[in-house]
C-alpha positions as CSV (number, residue, x, y, z in Angstrom):
1,M,-13.0,104.3,125.1
2,V,-12.8,106.7,128.0
3,V,-12.6,110.5,127.7
4,A,-12.5,112.8,130.7
5,E,-12.2,116.6,130.3
6,N,-11.7,119.3,132.9
7,I,-12.6,117.1,135.9
8,H,-12.7,119.1,139.1
9,K,-13.5,117.7,142.5
10,S,-13.4,119.2,146.0
11,F,-14.1,117.9,149.5
12,G,-15.0,120.8,151.6
13,A,-12.4,123.5,151.1
14,V,-9.9,121.0,149.7
15,E,-9.7,121.0,145.9
16,V,-8.4,117.5,145.1
17,L,-8.8,117.5,141.3
18,K,-8.1,120.7,139.5
19,G,-8.9,120.1,135.8
20,I,-8.0,116.6,134.8
21,D,-7.9,115.7,131.1
22,L,-7.5,112.0,130.2
23,R,-8.1,109.8,127.2
24,V,-7.9,106.0,127.2
25,E,-8.0,104.1,124.0
26,K,-9.8,100.8,123.4
27,N,-7.7,97.7,124.3
28,E,-5.3,99.8,126.2
29,I,-3.9,99.4,129.8
30,V,-3.4,102.7,131.5
31,S,-1.9,103.2,134.9
32,I,-2.3,106.1,137.2
33,A,0.1,106.8,140.1
34,G,0.8,109.5,142.6
35,A,1.4,110.2,146.2
36,S,-1.2,109.2,148.9
37,G,-4.0,111.7,148.9
38,A,-3.3,113.0,145.4
39,G,-6.7,112.0,144.2
40,K,-6.0,108.8,142.3
41,S,-8.9,106.8,143.7
42,T,-11.2,109.8,143.5
43,L,-10.5,110.1,139.8
44,L,-11.0,106.4,139.3
45,Q,-14.4,106.6,141.0
46,I,-15.4,109.5,138.8
47,L,-14.3,107.7,135.7
48,G,-16.1,104.6,136.8
49,T,-19.3,106.6,137.5
50,I,-19.3,105.8,141.2
51,E,-18.6,109.5,142.2
52,K,-19.7,112.6,140.4
53,A,-17.3,115.4,139.5
54,D,-18.1,119.0,140.5
55,K,-17.2,120.1,137.0
56,G,-16.3,118.6,133.7
57,F,-17.6,115.5,131.9
58,V,-16.8,111.8,131.3
59,R,-17.6,109.9,128.1
60,I,-17.4,106.1,127.9
61,D,-17.7,104.6,124.4
62,E,-18.9,108.0,123.2
63,K,-21.7,108.2,125.7
64,E,-21.6,111.1,128.1
65,V,-22.2,109.1,131.2
66,S,-21.9,112.2,133.5
67,R,-25.3,113.3,132.2
68,F,-27.1,110.0,133.0
69,N,-29.7,109.9,135.7
70,D,-29.1,107.5,138.6
71,R,-31.2,104.6,137.2
72,D,-29.6,104.7,133.7
73,L,-26.2,105.1,135.3
74,S,-26.7,102.1,137.5
75,A,-27.7,100.0,134.5
76,F,-24.8,101.2,132.4
77,R,-22.4,100.5,135.2
78,N,-23.6,97.0,135.7
79,R,-23.5,96.1,132.0
80,H,-20.5,98.0,130.7
81,I,-18.1,98.7,133.6
82,G,-16.0,96.2,135.7
83,F,-14.4,97.0,139.0
84,V,-11.5,95.4,140.9
85,F,-10.5,96.8,144.3
86,Q,-7.6,96.2,146.7
87,F,-9.9,94.1,148.8
88,H,-11.8,91.5,146.7
89,H,-15.2,92.1,148.3
90,L,-16.3,88.6,147.5
91,L,-19.5,87.5,149.3
92,P,-18.5,84.9,151.9
93,E,-21.7,82.8,151.7
94,F,-21.2,82.1,148.0
95,T,-18.8,79.9,146.0
96,A,-16.2,81.3,143.6
97,L,-18.5,80.4,140.7
98,E,-21.5,82.1,142.3
99,N,-19.6,85.2,143.2
100,I,-18.5,85.6,139.6
101,C,-22.1,85.2,138.4
102,I,-23.7,87.8,140.6
103,P,-23.3,90.8,138.1
104,S,-24.8,88.7,135.4
105,F,-27.7,87.8,137.6
106,I,-28.3,91.5,138.3
107,A,-28.2,92.1,134.5
108,G,-30.9,89.5,134.0
109,V,-28.8,86.8,132.4
110,S,-30.1,83.3,132.9
111,R,-28.3,81.1,135.5
112,K,-27.4,78.6,132.8
113,N,-25.7,81.2,130.6
114,A,-24.1,83.1,133.5
115,E,-22.6,79.9,134.9
116,A,-21.4,78.7,131.5
117,Y,-19.4,81.9,131.0
118,A,-18.2,82.1,134.6
119,T,-16.9,78.6,134.2
120,E,-14.9,79.7,131.1
121,L,-13.5,82.7,133.1
122,L,-12.5,80.4,136.0
123,K,-10.6,78.3,133.6
124,F,-8.9,81.4,132.1
125,V,-7.8,82.6,135.5
126,G,-6.6,79.1,136.4
127,L,-9.1,78.3,139.1
128,S,-11.4,75.7,137.6
129,H,-10.6,73.4,140.5
130,R,-11.8,76.1,142.9
131,A,-15.3,76.7,141.5
132,S,-17.1,75.3,144.4
133,H,-14.9,76.8,147.1
134,K,-16.0,79.7,149.2
135,P,-13.7,82.7,149.7
136,E,-12.5,81.6,153.1
137,A,-11.0,78.5,151.4
138,L,-9.1,80.6,148.8
139,S,-5.7,82.3,149.1
140,G,-5.5,86.1,148.7
141,G,-4.3,85.8,145.2
142,E,-7.0,83.3,144.3
143,Q,-9.7,85.6,145.8
144,Q,-8.4,88.5,143.7
145,R,-8.4,86.4,140.5
146,V,-12.0,85.5,141.3
147,A,-12.7,89.2,141.7
148,V,-11.1,89.9,138.3
149,A,-13.3,87.2,136.7
150,R,-16.3,88.8,138.3
151,A,-15.4,92.1,136.8
152,L,-15.2,90.5,133.4
153,I,-18.4,88.4,133.5
154,N,-20.6,91.0,131.7
155,K,-17.9,91.6,129.1
156,P,-17.5,95.3,130.1
157,L,-16.2,98.1,127.9
158,V,-13.6,99.0,130.5
159,V,-12.3,97.6,133.8
160,F,-11.3,100.1,136.6
161,A,-8.9,98.7,139.1
162,D,-8.0,100.4,142.4
163,E,-4.7,99.1,143.9
164,P,-5.6,95.6,142.7
165,S,-2.3,94.1,144.0
166,G,-2.0,96.2,147.1
167,N,-3.0,93.4,149.4
168,L,-1.0,90.6,147.7
169,D,2.5,89.1,148.0
170,S,5.0,89.5,145.2
171,K,4.2,86.2,143.5
172,A,0.4,86.7,143.6
173,S,1.0,90.3,142.4
174,E,3.0,89.1,139.4
175,D,0.4,86.5,138.5
176,L,-2.3,89.2,138.6
177,H,-0.3,91.5,136.4
178,R,0.2,88.8,133.8
179,L,-3.6,88.1,134.0
180,F,-4.3,91.7,133.0
181,L,-2.0,91.4,130.1
182,R,-3.7,88.2,128.9
183,F,-7.1,89.7,129.1
184,R,-5.9,92.7,127.1
185,D,-4.2,90.5,124.5
186,E,-6.7,87.7,124.2
187,F,-10.0,89.6,124.9
188,G,-9.1,93.1,123.8
189,Q,-10.0,94.3,127.3
190,T,-9.4,98.0,128.3
191,F,-8.0,98.6,131.8
192,V,-7.5,101.8,133.9
193,I,-5.4,100.9,137.0
194,V,-4.5,103.0,140.0
195,T,-1.5,101.5,141.6
196,H,1.6,102.2,143.8
197,N,3.2,99.0,142.4
198,K,6.0,100.1,140.1
199,D,6.0,96.8,138.2
200,L,2.3,97.0,137.5
201,A,2.6,100.7,136.5
202,T,5.5,99.9,134.1
203,M,3.5,97.1,132.5
204,A,0.9,99.5,131.3
205,D,0.8,100.9,127.8
206,R,0.9,104.4,129.2
207,Q,1.6,105.7,132.7
208,F,0.2,108.9,134.2
209,I,1.0,110.7,137.4
210,I,-1.4,112.8,139.5
211,K,0.4,115.7,141.2
212,D,-1.1,119.0,142.6
213,G,-4.6,118.0,141.3
214,L,-3.4,117.6,137.7
215,I,-2.4,114.6,135.6
216,N,0.7,114.3,133.5
217,R,2.2,111.6,131.2
218,K,5.2,110.0,132.9
């Protein structure tokens, strides 16, 4: 599903990634760990097409996305890639249901169809009773589950998650981890997760560590 070869990235004189090679199979959960500043989030952003590598290429579903122009890349990202971040980034003026629908609206899906699938996702993440609530009325764990549902609304090829449980307590973290497993098992979803959380890293099908600008299987 995701192939990265010889990924290099520098910021000024600091070379953060020094030739990363990584393959992620369909329906697989992969975790990436490493010390602070090792380049985990930078790699995730390159894999997710948010950041461009200085050298190397990324393929997603056999498409070399690193060659796409900005317009094609934006459209591909919206339709085929989901993102979950440490901070949920929900829009405060919209309800949980509306927040989930936003990527579908951007993709041109009708309100009726978007809301129908968003309602299904809310049920799947256990928040049907919170559909009309705005983010301020939700707990941190509930907000993050809404963010996960939003990442899944366009049925992406792969979801990239950057420290998704980093701002949650242990119970909410465990619930989120189980949710990833359920999406993998019941929807065949592929996840690439950057995390410091050992439980979440261990839950993955494969674990990788970034050290000295390179990546190794744990």
